[in-house]
N, CA, C and O atoms as a MOPAC input file, in Angstrom:
PM7 MOZYME 1SCF
protein

 N      0.83600 1    -1.20400 1    -0.01100 1
 C     -0.02600 1     0.00800 1     0.01800 1
 C      0.86500 1     1.19500 1     0.00800 1
 O      1.87500 1     1.23000 1     0.71000 1
 N      0.51000 1     2.17300 1    -0.77600 1
 C      1.25700 1     3.46900 1    -0.92600 1
 C      0.90100 1     4.34700 1     0.29400 1
 O     -0.27600 1     4.52700 1     0.60300 1
 N      1.89800 1     4.87800 1     0.96600 1
 C      1.67900 1     5.86100 1     2.06300 1
 C      0.98000 1     7.10300 1     1.50600 1
 O      1.22300 1     7.51900 1     0.37300 1
 N      0.06600 1     7.70900 1     2.37200 1
 C     -0.78100 1     8.82700 1     1.99000 1
 C      0.06600 1    10.03200 1     1.50100 1
 O     -0.33800 1    10.75500 1     0.59100 1
 N      1.19400 1    10.21900 1     2.09800 1
 C      2.03500 1    11.38000 1     1.70500 1
 C      2.51900 1    11.13000 1     0.25800 1
 O      2.52200 1    12.07300 1    -0.53500 1
 N      2.92500 1     9.90500 1    -0.11700 1
 C      3.35000 1     9.63400 1    -1.44800 1
 C      2.21500 1     9.70200 1    -2.43500 1
 O      2.40600 1    10.16600 1    -3.55800 1
 N      1.04600 1     9.25600 1    -2.05300 1
 C     -0.15200 1     9.29600 1    -2.92200 1
 C     -0.44400 1    10.82300 1    -3.23300 1
 O     -0.70700 1    11.17400 1    -4.38300 1
 N     -0.39500 1    11.66300 1    -2.24600 1
 C     -0.71100 1    13.06400 1    -2.43100 1
 C      0.25900 1    13.65900 1    -3.36800 1
 O     -0.14400 1    14.42800 1    -4.24100 1
 N      1.49800 1    13.36300 1    -3.25400 1
 C      2.59100 1    13.91300 1    -4.15700 1
 C      2.32000 1    13.51700 1    -5.59900 1
 O      2.37100 1    14.34500 1    -6.50900 1
 N      2.02200 1    12.19200 1    -5.79500 1
 C      1.80300 1    11.73100 1    -7.08600 1
 C      0.52300 1    12.27400 1    -7.66900 1
 O      0.50300 1    12.61000 1    -8.85300 1
 N     -0.55400 1    12.38200 1    -6.90200 1
 C     -1.81200 1    12.98000 1    -7.38800 1
 C     -1.64300 1    14.43200 1    -7.66200 1
 O     -2.34200 1    14.91300 1    -8.55400 1
 N     -0.81400 1    15.19400 1    -7.02300 1
 C     -0.59800 1    16.52700 1    -7.36500 1
 C      0.07600 1    16.65100 1    -8.69200 1
 O     -0.29800 1    17.50100 1    -9.49900 1
 N      1.10800 1    15.78700 1    -8.95500 1
 C      1.76100 1    15.73100 1   -10.19300 1
 C      0.81100 1    15.40100 1   -11.41300 1
 O      0.89100 1    15.96200 1   -12.50600 1
 N     -0.08400 1    14.43200 1   -11.08600 1
 C     -1.12100 1    14.03800 1   -11.97800 1
 C     -1.92000 1    15.27500 1   -12.49000 1
 O     -2.06600 1    15.53300 1   -13.68500 1
 N     -2.40400 1    15.98600 1   -11.49400 1
 C     -3.19900 1    17.17200 1   -11.79800 1
 C     -2.39200 1    18.31200 1   -12.45400 1
 O     -2.90500 1    18.96300 1   -13.36400 1
 N     -1.12100 1    18.57700 1   -12.00900 1
 C     -0.28700 1    19.49500 1   -12.57700 1
 C     -0.01900 1    19.21700 1   -14.16100 1
 O      0.02000 1    20.11400 1   -15.00300 1
 N      0.14100 1    17.96100 1   -14.40500 1
 C      0.38700 1    17.55400 1   -15.80100 1
 C     -0.83400 1    17.78500 1   -16.72500 1
 O     -0.72500 1    17.86200 1   -17.94800 1
 N     -2.00100 1    17.89100 1   -16.05400 1
 C     -3.24900 1    18.02100 1   -16.89800 1
 C     -3.81700 1    19.43300 1   -16.80500 1
 O     -4.40200 1    19.89000 1   -17.78700 1
 N     -3.68700 1    20.15100 1   -15.70200 1
 C     -4.26900 1    21.50300 1   -15.59500 1
 C     -3.24600 1    22.56400 1   -15.35100 1
 O     -3.60800 1    23.73100 1   -15.19600 1
 N     -1.99100 1    22.22000 1   -15.30900 1
 C     -0.93100 1    23.17200 1   -15.17700 1
 C     -0.98500 1    23.97000 1   -13.76400 1
 O     -1.16600 1    23.36000 1   -12.71000 1
 N     -0.82900 1    25.26500 1   -13.81300 1
 C     -0.78900 1    26.01600 1   -12.62500 1
 C     -1.99600 1    26.10500 1   -11.76300 1
 O     -1.93900 1    26.49300 1   -10.59600 1
 N     -3.16200 1    25.71400 1   -12.39900 1
 C     -4.40100 1    25.59900 1   -11.63500 1
 C     -4.33400 1    24.62300 1   -10.43000 1
 O     -5.07600 1    24.72100 1    -9.45300 1
 N     -3.36700 1    23.66000 1   -10.58900 1
 C     -3.16800 1    22.63200 1    -9.52900 1
 C     -2.29800 1    23.11000 1    -8.41200 1
 O     -2.16500 1    22.38900 1    -7.42200 1
 N     -1.68400 1    24.28500 1    -8.49000 1
 C     -0.70200 1    24.73500 1    -7.50700 1
 C     -1.29400 1    24.86300 1    -6.02300 1
 O     -0.63600 1    24.51000 1    -5.04500 1
 N     -2.52400 1    25.36800 1    -5.93500 1
 C     -3.04600 1    25.51800 1    -4.57300 1
 C     -3.64900 1    24.29000 1    -3.98800 1
 O     -4.24900 1    24.32400 1    -2.91300 1
 N     -3.48300 1    23.13200 1    -4.73500 1
 C     -4.20300 1    21.87900 1    -4.33900 1
 C     -3.63400 1    21.35600 1    -3.01800 1
 O     -2.42200 1    21.25000 1    -2.82900 1
 N     -4.53500 1    21.04500 1    -2.14500 1
 C     -4.21200 1    20.40800 1    -0.84500 1
 C     -5.05500 1    19.06800 1    -0.68200 1
 O     -5.89400 1    18.72200 1    -1.51400 1
 N     -4.77500 1    18.39700 1     0.39000 1
 C     -5.47300 1    17.10800 1     0.59400 1
 C     -6.99600 1    17.33900 1     0.63300 1
 O     -7.76100 1    16.43300 1     0.30100 1
 N     -7.41400 1    18.46500 1     1.00900 1
 C     -8.87900 1    18.73300 1     1.27600 1
 C     -9.46600 1    19.67000 1     0.33600 1
 O    -10.59000 1    20.11300 1     0.57500 1
 N     -8.78600 1    20.04900 1    -0.78500 1
 C     -9.34900 1    20.87200 1    -1.89100 1
 C    -10.46900 1    20.10600 1    -2.49400 1
 O    -10.32200 1    18.92900 1    -2.82500 1
 N    -11.62600 1    20.77200 1    -2.64800 1
 C    -12.80100 1    20.14700 1    -3.37900 1
 C    -12.39400 1    20.19200 1    -4.88100 1
 O    -12.33700 1    21.27500 1    -5.46500 1
 N    -12.13200 1    19.10000 1    -5.46300 1
 C    -11.52000 1    19.08100 1    -6.83000 1
 C    -12.58800 1    19.52700 1    -7.86200 1
 O    -12.22000 1    20.29100 1    -8.75600 1
 N    -13.82400 1    19.13400 1    -7.81800 1
 C    -14.79100 1    19.54400 1    -8.78800 1
 C    -15.29600 1    20.96100 1    -8.52200 1
 O    -15.42100 1    21.77700 1    -9.43500 1
 N    -15.58700 1    21.23500 1    -7.22700 1
 C    -16.16400 1    22.65300 1    -6.90400 1
 C    -15.09600 1    23.69400 1    -7.17800 1
 O    -15.41800 1    24.82900 1    -7.53000 1
 N    -13.79100 1    23.31900 1    -7.01700 1
 C    -12.78600 1    24.34600 1    -7.25100 1
 C    -12.48100 1    24.60100 1    -8.74200 1
 O    -11.81400 1    25.56400 1    -9.11900 1
 N    -13.03300 1    23.64200 1    -9.59400 1
 C    -12.92800 1    23.78000 1   -11.12300 1
 C    -11.62100 1    23.00500 1   -11.57200 1
 O    -11.31100 1    22.97900 1   -12.76300 1
 N    -10.87900 1    22.38800 1   -10.62600 1
 C     -9.64300 1    21.67000 1   -11.06300 1
 C    -10.07200 1    20.40900 1   -11.88800 1
 O     -9.39300 1    20.06100 1   -12.85400 1
 N    -11.15900 1    19.74400 1   -11.52400 1
 C    -11.50100 1    18.52600 1   -12.15700 1
 C    -12.78800 1    18.57000 1   -12.86400 1
 O    -13.78600 1    18.85700 1   -12.20300 1
 N    -12.90000 1    18.32300 1   -14.12900 1
 C    -14.12400 1    18.28600 1   -14.84000 1
 C    -14.51000 1    16.82500 1   -15.06000 1
 O    -13.80000 1    15.94700 1   -14.57000 1
 N    -15.59900 1    16.51600 1   -15.77300 1
 C    -16.10500 1    15.16300 1   -15.88500 1
 C    -15.00500 1    14.27200 1   -16.69200 1
 O    -14.85700 1    13.09400 1   -16.36600 1
 N    -14.33500 1    14.76500 1   -17.60800 1
 C    -13.42000 1    14.05100 1   -18.33200 1
 C    -12.23800 1    13.64000 1   -17.45300 1
 O    -11.75600 1    12.50900 1   -17.51200 1
 N    -11.79200 1    14.58900 1   -16.64200 1
 C    -10.69600 1    14.43700 1   -15.75500 1
 C    -11.04100 1    13.46200 1   -14.63800 1
 O    -10.17100 1    12.75600 1   -14.12700 1
 N    -12.29800 1    13.42900 1   -14.26800 1
 C    -12.72700 1    12.45700 1   -13.20500 1
 C    -12.44400 1    11.02800 1   -13.78300 1
 O    -11.93500 1    10.18800 1   -13.04100 1
 N    -12.73800 1    10.73900 1   -15.00700 1
 C    -12.43900 1     9.44800 1   -15.53400 1
 C    -10.95000 1     9.15200 1   -15.60000 1
 O    -10.51700 1     8.05300 1   -15.25400 1
 N    -10.15800 1    10.13700 1   -16.04600 1
 C     -8.72600 1     9.90300 1   -16.07600 1
 C     -8.19700 1     9.75000 1   -14.66600 1
 O     -7.28200 1     8.95100 1   -14.47000 1
 N     -8.69300 1    10.43800 1   -13.69700 1
 C     -8.25900 1    10.26100 1   -12.31900 1
 C     -8.63800 1     8.90700 1   -11.79400 1
 O     -7.87500 1     8.33200 1   -11.01800 1
 N     -9.82500 1     8.33800 1   -12.18700 1
 C    -10.20000 1     7.05500 1   -11.80800 1
 C     -9.18800 1     6.01800 1   -12.26200 1
 O     -8.78300 1     5.18400 1   -11.45200 1
 N     -8.74900 1     6.03100 1   -13.55000 1
 C     -7.77600 1     5.13500 1   -14.04100 1
 C     -6.39900 1     5.31300 1   -13.33400 1
 O     -5.66100 1     4.36500 1   -13.06700 1
 N     -6.13300 1     6.55800 1   -13.06700 1
 C     -4.79600 1     6.82400 1   -12.29900 1
 C     -4.89600 1     6.11200 1   -10.97400 1
 O     -3.95900 1     5.42000 1   -10.57500 1
 N     -6.06200 1     6.26900 1   -10.24600 1
 C     -6.21000 1     5.61900 1    -8.96700 1
 C     -6.07800 1     4.06700 1    -9.00100 1
 O     -5.47900 1     3.42200 1    -8.14100 1
 N     -6.70600 1     3.53500 1   -10.09200 1
 C     -6.49800 1     2.02400 1   -10.29000 1
 C     -5.11400 1     1.67200 1   -10.51700 1
 O     -4.68700 1     0.65500 1    -9.97100 1
 N     -4.36400 1     2.36300 1   -11.23700 1
 C     -2.99800 1     2.15900 1   -11.52500 1
 C     -2.21100 1     2.21300 1   -10.16800 1
 O     -1.44900 1     1.29000 1    -9.88100 1
 N     -2.37700 1     3.21300 1    -9.38700 1
 C     -1.69900 1     3.28200 1    -8.13500 1
 C     -2.08200 1     2.12200 1    -7.16100 1
 O     -1.24900 1     1.60300 1    -6.41900 1
 N     -3.32600 1     1.76700 1    -7.20600 1
 C     -3.85400 1     0.65800 1    -6.34700 1
 C     -3.34600 1    -0.69400 1    -6.83900 1
 O     -3.16300 1    -1.60200 1    -6.02900 1
 N     -3.11100 1    -0.85700 1    -8.15100 1
 C     -2.62800 1    -2.14400 1    -8.68600 1
 C     -3.76900 1    -3.08000 1    -8.91500 1
 O     -3.54200 1    -4.27000 1    -9.13000 1
 N     -4.96700 1    -2.61200 1    -8.88000 1
 C     -6.15500 1    -3.40400 1    -9.08400 1
 C     -7.30400 1    -2.55900 1    -9.40200 1
 O     -7.29400 1    -1.35000 1    -9.17200 1
 N     -8.37500 1    -3.22000 1    -9.97000 1
 C     -9.61500 1    -2.51100 1   -10.31700 1
 C    -10.36400 1    -1.97000 1    -9.11900 1
 O    -10.32300 1    -2.59200 1    -8.05700 1
 N    -11.02700 1    -0.87500 1    -9.23200 1
 C    -11.88200 1    -0.32900 1    -8.23000 1
 C    -13.33300 1    -0.65200 1    -8.72000 1
 O    -13.73100 1    -0.30800 1    -9.83300 1
 N    -14.05000 1    -1.29400 1    -7.87000 1
 C    -15.43500 1    -1.66600 1    -8.25300 1
 C    -16.29000 1    -0.45300 1    -8.50900 1
 O    -16.26500 1     0.52000 1    -7.75500 1
 N    -17.07100 1    -0.52600 1    -9.61500 1
 C    -17.89900 1     0.62400 1    -9.94900 1
 C    -18.79000 1     1.07700 1    -8.80200 1
 O    -19.07200 1     2.26500 1    -8.64300 1
 N    -19.23200 1     0.09600 1    -8.00000 1
 C    -20.06400 1     0.53300 1    -6.80000 1
 C    -19.33800 1     1.31700 1    -5.79100 1
 O    -19.95400 1     2.01800 1    -4.98900 1
 N    -18.02900 1     1.22900 1    -5.79400 1
 C    -17.16700 1     2.02100 1    -4.83000 1
 C    -16.79300 1     3.34800 1    -5.32000 1
 O    -16.29400 1     4.16800 1    -4.55000 1
 N    -17.02800 1     3.64000 1    -6.69000 1
 C    -16.56900 1     4.83000 1    -7.24800 1
 C    -17.64300 1     5.78100 1    -7.52900 1
 O    -18.65300 1     5.40900 1    -8.12700 1
 N    -17.48400 1     6.99500 1    -7.13200 1
 C    -18.36500 1     8.11700 1    -7.28000 1
 C    -17.61100 1     9.42100 1    -7.24600 1
 O    -16.50700 1     9.47800 1    -6.70500 1
 N    -18.20100 1    10.52000 1    -7.83200 1
 C    -17.46900 1    11.78700 1    -7.80700 1
 C    -17.26200 1    12.16600 1    -6.31900 1
 O    -16.23900 1    12.78000 1    -6.01500 1
 N    -18.15100 1    11.84500 1    -5.39900 1
 C    -17.92000 1    12.14000 1    -4.03300 1
 C    -16.81900 1    11.41200 1    -3.43900 1
 O    -16.15000 1    11.90700 1    -2.53200 1
 N    -16.59300 1    10.20500 1    -3.93000 1
 C    -15.41500 1     9.38400 1    -3.40300 1
 C    -14.09700 1     9.96600 1    -3.79400 1
 O    -13.09900 1     9.65300 1    -3.14500 1
 N    -14.01300 1    10.78600 1    -4.80200 1
 C    -12.82400 1    11.39700 1    -5.28300 1
 C    -12.86200 1    12.98000 1    -5.26100 1
 O    -12.14300 1    13.67700 1    -5.97700 1
 N    -13.72100 1    13.42700 1    -4.41900 1
 C    -13.89700 1    14.86500 1    -4.31000 1
 C    -12.73200 1    15.66500 1    -3.76900 1
 O    -12.54900 1    16.85300 1    -4.03600 1
 N    -11.95500 1    14.92900 1    -2.98700 1
 C    -10.67100 1    15.49600 1    -2.44000 1
 C     -9.64400 1    14.41900 1    -2.52700 1
 O     -9.98600 1    13.23900 1    -2.61600 1
 N     -8.35100 1    14.80300 1    -2.50200 1
 C     -7.31900 1    13.84300 1    -2.42100 1
 C     -7.32500 1    12.95000 1    -1.28100 1
 O     -6.92500 1    11.79300 1    -1.40500 1
 N     -7.78400 1    13.44100 1    -0.09200 1
 C     -7.88500 1    12.65000 1     1.09700 1
 C     -8.95900 1    11.53500 1     0.85000 1
 O     -8.73200 1    10.38600 1     1.22800 1
 N    -10.02700 1    11.84000 1     0.27100 1
 C    -11.03500 1    10.83200 1    -0.00500 1
 C    -10.63700 1     9.82600 1    -1.16400 1
 O    -10.93800 1     8.63300 1    -1.10400 1
 N    -10.01600 1    10.32700 1    -2.11000 1
 C     -9.43400 1     9.48200 1    -3.13000 1
 C     -8.48500 1     8.47100 1    -2.64300 1
 O     -8.47900 1     7.32800 1    -3.10000 1
 N     -7.65800 1     8.88500 1    -1.69200 1
 C     -6.66000 1     7.93300 1    -1.05600 1
 C     -7.34100 1     6.77500 1    -0.47600 1
 O     -6.81100 1     5.66700 1    -0.55600 1
 N     -8.54100 1     6.94600 1     0.13600 1
 C     -9.23000 1     5.82600 1     0.74900 1
 C     -9.53400 1     4.71400 1    -0.29600 1
 O     -9.50400 1     3.52700 1     0.03100 1
 N     -9.82900 1     5.12100 1    -1.56000 1
 C    -10.04500 1     4.13700 1    -2.61900 1
 C     -8.78000 1     3.38000 1    -2.90000 1
 O     -8.84100 1     2.18100 1    -3.17400 1
 N     -7.64900 1     4.01300 1    -2.84700 1
 C     -6.37800 1     3.40700 1    -3.26500 1
 C     -5.93600 1     2.51500 1    -2.02200 1
 O     -5.38600 1     1.43100 1    -2.22100 1
 N     -6.17300 1     2.96700 1    -0.79400 1
 C     -5.65600 1     2.19200 1     0.36900 1
 C     -6.52700 1     1.01100 1     0.73400 1
 O     -6.10300 1     0.20500 1     1.56200 1
 N     -7.72500 1     0.84900 1     0.17200 1
 C     -8.56100 1    -0.22800 1     0.59000 1
 C     -8.49800 1    -1.39300 1    -0.27100 1
 O     -9.17500 1    -2.38900 1    -0.01400 1

């Protein structure tokens, strides 16, 4: 299992590579959709990124926009 601090670092890099400077103020508790950092297409990309980090599929029942609304919440999907 990836430590949360490493997950956050990699997730920030993921968002920087897709939205550039808009990801700079990103913290573990930033609301990703509400802040405008993540749109519907990026939600899907982030889902696949999470599965890659986890090393296995995430069940569709476990995945929702709410489950990835912050990095802290998204980490729970990777850690379980």
